[in-house]
C-alpha positions in Angstrom: 0.0 0.1 0.1 2.9 2.6 0.9 4.5 1.4 -2.3 1.4 2.4 -4.4 1.1 5.6 -2.5 4.7 6.5 -3.3 4.3 5.7 -6.6 1.3 7.9 -7.1 3.5 10.6 -5.4 6.1 10.1 -7.6 4.0 10.3 -10.6 2.6 13.5 -9.1 6.1 15.1 -9.0 7.2 14.0 -12.1 3.7 15.5 -14.0 4.6 18.4 -12.2 8.4 18.8 -13.5 7.2 17.9 -16.8 4.4 20.8 -16.5 7.1 23.0 -15.5 9.4 22.1 -18.3 6.8 22.7 -21.0 5.8 25.9 -19.6 9.7 27.1 -19.4 10.1 25.6 -22.8 7.1 27.7 -24.0 8.4 30.8 -22.3 12.0 30.5 -23.9 10.5 30.1 -27.4 8.3 33.3 -27.0 11.4 34.8 -25.6 13.3 34.0 -28.6 10.7 35.5 -31.0 10.5 38.7 -28.9 14.7 38.5 -29.1 14.4 38.7 -32.8 11.6 41.2 -33.1 13.6 43.6 -31.1 16.8 42.9 -33.0 15.0 43.9 -36.1 13.8 47.1 -34.5 17.1 47.7 -33.5 18.8 47.5 -37.0 15.6 49.8 -38.3 16.4 52.5 -35.7 20.1 52.1 -36.2 19.8 52.6 -40.3 17.1 55.4 -39.5 19.1 57.4 -37.0 22.6 56.8 -38.4 25.8 55.6 -36.9 26.5 58.5 -34.3 28.1 58.5 -30.6 25.4 57.3 -27.8 23.1 55.8 -30.6 23.0 52.5 -28.4 21.8 54.4 -25.3 19.3 56.2 -27.6 17.8 53.0 -28.9 17.9 51.3 -25.5 15.8 54.3 -23.9 13.5 54.2 -27.0 12.9 50.5 -26.6 13.0 50.5 -22.8 15.9 48.0 -22.3 19.4 48.1 -21.2 22.2 49.6 -23.3 23.8 46.3 -22.6 20.7 44.2 -24.5 21.3 46.8 -27.5 25.0 46.0 -27.4 24.5 42.2 -27.6 21.9 42.6 -30.0 24.5 44.3 -32.4 27.0 41.8 -31.7 24.8 39.4 -33.2 23.5 41.5 -36.2 26.7 42.9 -37.4 28.5 40.1 -38.4 25.6 38.6 -40.5 25.5 41.9 -42.5 28.0 43.5 -44.6 28.6 46.5 -46.7 26.7 46.6 -50.2 30.0 46.7 -52.7 27.6 49.0 -54.8 26.0 51.3 -52.7 27.8 50.6 -49.2 24.5 49.8 -47.3 24.3 47.0 -45.0 23.0 43.9 -46.6 22.9 40.0 -45.4 26.3 38.3 -46.1 24.3 35.5 -47.9 23.6 37.9 -50.8 27.1 38.1 -51.7 28.4 34.6 -50.6 28.1 33.8 -54.6 30.6 36.3 -55.7 
C-alpha cells in the first residue's frame, strides 16, 4: 500500500516537473521570438538614426531596455551583415556569398 502511494506521489512529482518544463520551453520560445523582433527594430532604428556616438543609449531608451541588451543585439546582427560593394549599405552576407 505504501509503495502504491509512493508511486502516486512520484507520478505527481514527475507530472509537475514535466508541466514546468513545458511551460519553461514555451516561455523560452516566446522570448526567442521577442528577441528576434527587438533585433529587427534595433537594426531599423540604427539605419534610421545613423551611426553616431550615443546611438546605443538612444535606442535602449527608445525600446525601454538596457544599453547592454542593445550591445548584445548588435553583436549578433553585425556578423550577419556586410557592406554592399555597390551602394555601401548593410546587406545580409548571404547576398554576396556567391561572388
